[in-house]
N, C-alpha and C positions, 0 to 999 in steps of 0.2 A: 503494499499500499505506500502510495506516495504522498509525503505530508507537505503542506504549502510551505513555502520559504519564508523566513523572519522578515524579510523585506516586504512582502506583502501583507503580513499581517500588522506591521507597524505601520504602512501606509493606511491600512484599513481603520486602525485605532485613531490616527491623525484626522482622516477624512470624518468619521462620524463623529468624533469629539467637537472637531472644528464646525461642524454644521450646528451642534448642540449651542455652541458659544455664539454664534453669528445670530441663531434665532432668540438666544436669550438677549442679546445686546441691542436686536432692532425691535423686539417686542413693544408694541404700544406707541412706537414712533409714526407719528401722522406724515402725511405727505409734505405739509408745509415745514415741519421739523426737519424732515430728510433733505430740504433745500437750504437750510440755515449753513452759512459759509462764515466759520468762526474767523474772526479778525476781519471779517469782509474778504477774505482771500484763501484761507486753508479750506481743502477739499471738503465738500459737503458729504453727509451720509449716503444721499442717494447714489453719489459718484462713485464713493468707496465700495458701496456694495455692487453697484454695475461693473465697476472695475475689476473687483474681487471674480465677478461672473465672468466676465471678459476672458481673464486668465485662466479661469477655470475651463472654458470651452477648450482651450488649447491644451489642458491637462487631459481632458476628455479625448480629444484628438490622438494625442501621443499614445493613449490605451487602445486606440482603434474604433473609438466611437465617433458619431456624429455630433457636432455643436448643437446647442438647444437654442442658437439663434444664429442671425446672418451678421458677421463680425461687420461687413462694411456699413450696415444699416445701424449698427450698435458703435461705430469708430470712436464717438465722443467718449466712450467709457475706455479706450486704449491707453496703454502707458504713454506719457507725455502730453496726452491729450489737456487742453487747458479748460475746465468745465465752466468758468466763469464766462469764457468767451463762446460756450457752446449750451447755455442753458435751454433753450429752446429744443435742442434734440435731446435732454434727458428724459426719459419715461417715467411713468409714475411709480413710486414706491411699491405699491402694491404690484403692478405688472413684475419689478424685479424681484418680489418675494416668489411670484410663480414661476419664474425661471430659476430661482435658487432651488424651488423644490423639484422642478425637472431635471436639473443638473444632478441634485443628489440621489434623485432615484437612478438615474442612468450610471453615476459613478459607484453606488453600492451594487447595482446589479452586474456590473462589468467586474469589480473587484472581487465579488464573491466567486466569480468564475477563473479567476487568474491565479494560476499555481505558480508562476514566478514572472518577473518582469524580463522584457529585453535588457540584457545589461547596457547597450547603448542608449537607454531610456533611464536609468537610474539617476544619474545627475538630473536630469530635467524634473524628474518625479520628485526627488528631494527638494529641489526649488518651489516646485508648485506647493507643496506642503509649507515650507517655509513662509511663502507669499501670502496663503489663508490665514497662517498664525499672524504675521505682521498685520494684516488688514483686520482681522477680527479683532484684535486688541484695539486697533484705532477706533473700530465701530464701539467699543465699550467705554473708550474715553471720551468721545462725541456724544455719547449716550449722558455722560456726566456733565458736559459742557452745555447740554440742553436742559439741565435742570432735573434728569431723572434720576433716581437711586440706581446705584450700580447692579448690575445682574447678577454678576459673579461674585459670590459672597465667600 
C-alpha cells in the first residue's frame, strides 16, 4: 500500500487551515468596509482577498486544475496592480467570497487525490502556501483597522 508523501500532507493542512483563517478574518465584513483603504492608500480588504484568489488560481493551475475565473477579466487583482487606480474594476466582496469557496472546493478535491507533487512544482507550491499565509494575516490586521474584534484568539 502506497502512502501519501509528507509534502502533500503538509500542503493539505496549510490549505485547509488558511481557508479557515481567511473565513474568520472576512466574517461580518461588508462591501463598504472591504473597500476602505487604510491611510488612504494601503490595499483594501477587497483587493487583498481578490489578489489572494488571483494567485490561488495559479496554484490550481500548477496542480493541473482550471482557474475559477478569467485572469484577464480580474487583472485588477494581479500582483503590481494599483487598486486605487482600478476601483471600478473591483468586484463585490460577496462575489469574491463565492470565488473563494469555489477555489477551496477545487483545491481540496485535487489535494485529496494527489499522492505526491511533481518535484519541479515543489518550490512554487511552497511559495503559494506562504503567499496565502501572508495575505490571510493582512486580512486579520485590516479587520482590526476596521474596528472589528480580532477573529483569531
